[in-house]
DSSP file (Angstrom, degrees, kcal/mol; ACC not computed):
  #  RESIDUE AA STRUCTURE BP1 BP2  ACC     N-H-->O    O-->H-N    N-H-->O    O-->H-N    TCO  KAPPA ALPHA  PHI   PSI    X-CA   Y-CA   Z-CA
    1    1 A M     >        0   0    0      0, 0.0     4,-2.2     0, 0.0     5,-0.2   0.000 360.0 360.0 360.0 -40.3   46.2  122.1  112.2
    2    2 A R  H  >  +     0   0    0      1,-0.2     4,-2.6     2,-0.2     5,-0.2   0.881 360.0  55.6 -63.8 -37.2   43.6  123.8  114.4
    3    3 A A  H  > S+     0   0    0      2,-0.2     4,-2.4     1,-0.2    -1,-0.2   0.884 107.3  49.9 -62.7 -38.0   40.8  122.2  112.4
    4    4 A I  H  > S+     0   0    0      2,-0.2     4,-2.0     1,-0.2    -2,-0.2   0.930 110.6  49.2 -65.6 -45.4   42.3  118.8  113.0
    5    5 A E  H  X S+     0   0    0     -4,-2.2     4,-0.7     1,-0.2    -2,-0.2   0.911 112.7  48.0 -60.6 -42.0   42.5  119.4  116.8
    6    6 A E  H >X S+     0   0    0     -4,-2.6     3,-0.9     1,-0.2     4,-0.5   0.909 110.2  51.3 -65.1 -42.2   38.9  120.6  116.8
    7    7 A S  H >< S+     0   0    0     -4,-2.4     3,-1.0     1,-0.3     6,-0.2   0.842 103.5  59.1 -66.3 -31.1   37.6  117.6  114.9
    8    8 A L  H 3< S+     0   0    0     -4,-2.0    -1,-0.3     1,-0.3    -2,-0.2   0.704  98.5  59.7 -70.4 -17.9   39.4  115.3  117.3
    9    9 A K  H << S+     0   0    0     -3,-0.9    -1,-0.3    -4,-0.7    -2,-0.2   0.682  82.3  99.8 -79.5 -17.8   37.3  116.8  120.1
   10   10 A N    <X  -     0   0    0     -3,-1.0     4,-2.5    -4,-0.5     5,-0.2  -0.571  69.8-147.3 -72.5 120.4   34.2  115.6  118.3
   11   11 A P  H  > S+     0   0    0      0, 0.0     4,-2.3     0, 0.0     5,-0.2   0.853  96.0  53.7 -59.4 -36.0   33.0  112.4  119.9
   12   12 A R  H  > S+     0   0    0      2,-0.2     4,-2.2     1,-0.2     5,-0.1   0.919 110.7  45.8 -66.0 -41.6   31.6  111.0  116.7
   13   13 A I  H  > S+     0   0    0     -6,-0.2     4,-2.4     2,-0.2    -1,-0.2   0.911 111.8  51.8 -67.5 -41.4   34.9  111.5  114.9
   14   14 A R  H  X S+     0   0    0     -4,-2.5     4,-2.2    -7,-0.2    -2,-0.2   0.900 110.3  49.1 -61.5 -40.0   36.8  110.0  117.8
   15   15 A E  H  X S+     0   0    0     -4,-2.3     4,-2.5     2,-0.2    -1,-0.2   0.901 109.7  51.6 -66.2 -40.5   34.6  106.9  117.7
   16   16 A M  H  X S+     0   0    0     -4,-2.2     4,-2.4     1,-0.2    -2,-0.2   0.919 110.8  48.3 -60.8 -42.8   35.0  106.5  114.0
   17   17 A L  H  X S+     0   0    0     -4,-2.4     4,-2.4     2,-0.2    -1,-0.2   0.889 110.5  51.4 -65.7 -38.6   38.8  106.7  114.4
   18   18 A R  H  X S+     0   0    0     -4,-2.2     4,-2.5     2,-0.2    -2,-0.2   0.923 110.6  48.1 -63.2 -43.9   38.6  104.1  117.2
   19   19 A K  H  X S+     0   0    0     -4,-2.5     4,-2.4     2,-0.2    -2,-0.2   0.905 111.3  50.6 -63.6 -40.7   36.6  101.7  115.1
   20   20 A E  H  X S+     0   0    0     -4,-2.4     4,-2.3     1,-0.2    -1,-0.2   0.918 110.8  48.8 -63.5 -42.3   39.0  102.2  112.2
   21   21 A Q  H  X S+     0   0    0     -4,-2.4     4,-2.7     2,-0.2    -2,-0.2   0.902 110.1  51.4 -64.5 -40.2   41.9  101.4  114.5
   22   22 A R  H  X S+     0   0    0     -4,-2.5     4,-2.6     1,-0.2    -1,-0.2   0.912 109.5  50.9 -61.5 -41.7   40.2   98.3  115.8
   23   23 A G  H  X S+     0   0    0     -4,-2.4     4,-2.5     1,-0.2    -2,-0.2   0.906 110.9  48.0 -61.5 -41.9   39.6   97.2  112.3
   24   24 A N  H  X S+     0   0    0     -4,-2.3     4,-2.5     2,-0.2    -2,-0.2   0.904 111.4  50.2 -65.6 -41.1   43.3   97.7  111.5
   25   25 A D  H  X S+     0   0    0     -4,-2.7     4,-2.2     2,-0.2    -2,-0.2   0.917 111.7  48.2 -62.5 -43.0   44.3   95.8  114.6
   26   26 A L  H  X S+     0   0    0     -4,-2.6     4,-2.6     2,-0.2    -2,-0.2   0.917 111.0  50.3 -63.6 -44.0   42.0   92.9  113.7
   27   27 A E  H  X S+     0   0    0     -4,-2.5     4,-2.5     1,-0.2    -1,-0.2   0.905 109.9  51.0 -61.1 -41.8   43.3   92.8  110.1
   28   28 A D  H  X S+     0   0    0     -4,-2.5     4,-2.2     1,-0.2    -1,-0.2   0.907 110.5  49.2 -61.8 -41.5   46.9   92.7  111.5
   29   29 A R  H  X S+     0   0    0     -4,-2.2     4,-2.4     2,-0.2    -2,-0.2   0.910 110.7  50.0 -64.8 -41.9   46.0   89.8  113.8
   30   30 A I  H  X S+     0   0    0     -4,-2.6     4,-2.5     1,-0.2    -2,-0.2   0.924 111.1  49.1 -62.4 -43.8   44.4   87.9  110.9
   31   31 A L  H  X S+     0   0    0     -4,-2.5     4,-2.4     1,-0.2    -1,-0.2   0.891 110.8  50.5 -63.4 -39.3   47.4   88.4  108.7
   32   32 A E  H  X S+     0   0    0     -4,-2.2     4,-2.3     2,-0.2    -1,-0.2   0.910 110.5  49.1 -65.5 -41.7   49.8   87.3  111.5
   33   33 A I  H  X S+     0   0    0     -4,-2.4     4,-2.5     2,-0.2    -2,-0.2   0.925 112.0  48.8 -62.8 -44.0   47.7   84.1  112.0
   34   34 A Q  H  X S+     0   0    0     -4,-2.5     4,-2.3     1,-0.2    -2,-0.2   0.897 110.0  51.9 -63.1 -39.6   47.7   83.4  108.3
   35   35 A R  H  X S+     0   0    0     -4,-2.4     4,-2.3     1,-0.2    -1,-0.2   0.913 110.7  48.0 -63.0 -42.3   51.5   83.9  108.2
   36   36 A R  H  X S+     0   0    0     -4,-2.3     4,-2.6     2,-0.2    -2,-0.2   0.904 110.0  52.3 -64.5 -41.2   51.9   81.5  111.1
   37   37 A Q  H  X S+     0   0    0     -4,-2.5     4,-2.3     2,-0.2    -2,-0.2   0.909 110.5  47.7 -62.5 -41.4   49.7   78.9  109.4
   38   38 A I  H  X S+     0   0    0     -4,-2.3     4,-2.5     2,-0.2    -1,-0.2   0.916 111.6  50.3 -64.9 -43.0   51.7   79.2  106.2
   39   39 A A  H  X S+     0   0    0     -4,-2.3     4,-2.3     1,-0.2    -2,-0.2   0.905 110.6  50.1 -62.0 -40.9   55.0   78.8  108.2
   40   40 A D  H  X S+     0   0    0     -4,-2.6     4,-2.5     2,-0.2    -2,-0.2   0.910 110.8  48.9 -63.2 -42.4   53.5   75.7  109.9
   41   41 A K  H  X S+     0   0    0     -4,-2.3     4,-2.6     2,-0.2    -2,-0.2   0.907 110.7  50.5 -64.5 -40.7   52.5   74.2  106.6
   42   42 A M  H  X S+     0   0    0     -4,-2.5     4,-2.5     2,-0.2    -2,-0.2   0.919 111.2  48.8 -62.7 -42.6   56.0   74.8  105.2
   43   43 A E  H  X S+     0   0    0     -4,-2.3     4,-2.6     2,-0.2    -2,-0.2   0.912 111.0  50.2 -63.2 -42.3   57.6   73.2  108.2
   44   44 A T  H  X S+     0   0    0     -4,-2.5     4,-2.6     2,-0.2    -2,-0.2   0.916 111.1  48.8 -62.0 -43.3   55.3   70.2  107.9
   45   45 A L  H  X S+     0   0    0     -4,-2.6     4,-2.5     2,-0.2    -2,-0.2   0.908 111.4  49.6 -64.3 -41.0   56.2   69.8  104.2
   46   46 A N  H  X S+     0   0    0     -4,-2.5     4,-2.3     2,-0.2    -2,-0.2   0.909 112.5  47.1 -64.5 -41.2   59.9   70.1  105.0
   47   47 A L  H  X S+     0   0    0     -4,-2.6     4,-2.6     2,-0.2    -2,-0.2   0.903 111.1  52.3 -65.5 -40.0   59.6   67.4  107.7
   48   48 A S  H  X S+     0   0    0     -4,-2.6     4,-2.4     1,-0.2    -2,-0.2   0.921 110.5  47.4 -61.8 -44.6   57.5   65.2  105.4
   49   49 A D  H  X S+     0   0    0     -4,-2.5     4,-2.2     1,-0.2    -1,-0.2   0.907 111.6  50.7 -63.0 -41.7   60.2   65.5  102.7
   50   50 A A  H  X S+     0   0    0     -4,-2.3     4,-1.6     1,-0.2    -2,-0.2   0.911 110.8  48.8 -63.6 -41.9   62.9   64.7  105.2
   51   51 A I  H  X S+     0   0    0     -4,-2.6     4,-3.0     1,-0.2     5,-0.3   0.913 110.2  51.4 -64.2 -43.3   61.1   61.6  106.4
   52   52 A K  H  X S+     0   0    0     -4,-2.4     4,-2.7     1,-0.2    -1,-0.2   0.902 107.9  52.5 -61.1 -40.4   60.5   60.4  102.9
   53   53 A K  H  < S+     0   0    0     -4,-2.2    -1,-0.2     1,-0.2    -2,-0.2   0.860 115.8  40.7 -64.4 -34.1   64.2   60.8  102.1
   54   54 A V  H  < S+     0   0    0     -4,-1.6    -2,-0.2    -5,-0.2    -1,-0.2   0.895 124.0  35.4 -80.0 -41.1   65.1   58.7  105.2
   55   55 A L  H  < S+     0   0    0     -4,-3.0    -3,-0.2    -5,-0.2    -2,-0.2   0.784 105.0  69.4 -88.4 -28.4   62.4   56.0  104.9
   56   56 A V  S  < S-     0   0    0     -4,-2.7    -1,-0.1    -5,-0.3     2,-0.1  -0.803  75.3-147.1 -98.6 108.8   62.1   55.6  101.1
   57   57 A P              0   0    0      0, 0.0    -3,-0.1     0, 0.0    -2,-0.1  -0.410 360.0 360.0 -72.2 148.2   65.1   53.9   99.7
   58   58 A K              0   0    0     -5,-0.1    -2,-0.0    -2,-0.1    -5,-0.0   0.417 360.0 360.0-101.1 360.0   66.2   54.8   96.2
């Protein structure tokens, strides 16, 4: 435990950890954007199907 505490005092290690966290945050944001885009496409497809059912007589 003491070794971990000592290593966290090292500025180079702290900077590496900060960069890694930034990378993780960026990856999370990208995944959230992709999830929203997929949800939007699904909604568009559902609306398109609903419109076709109403407008296209069988």
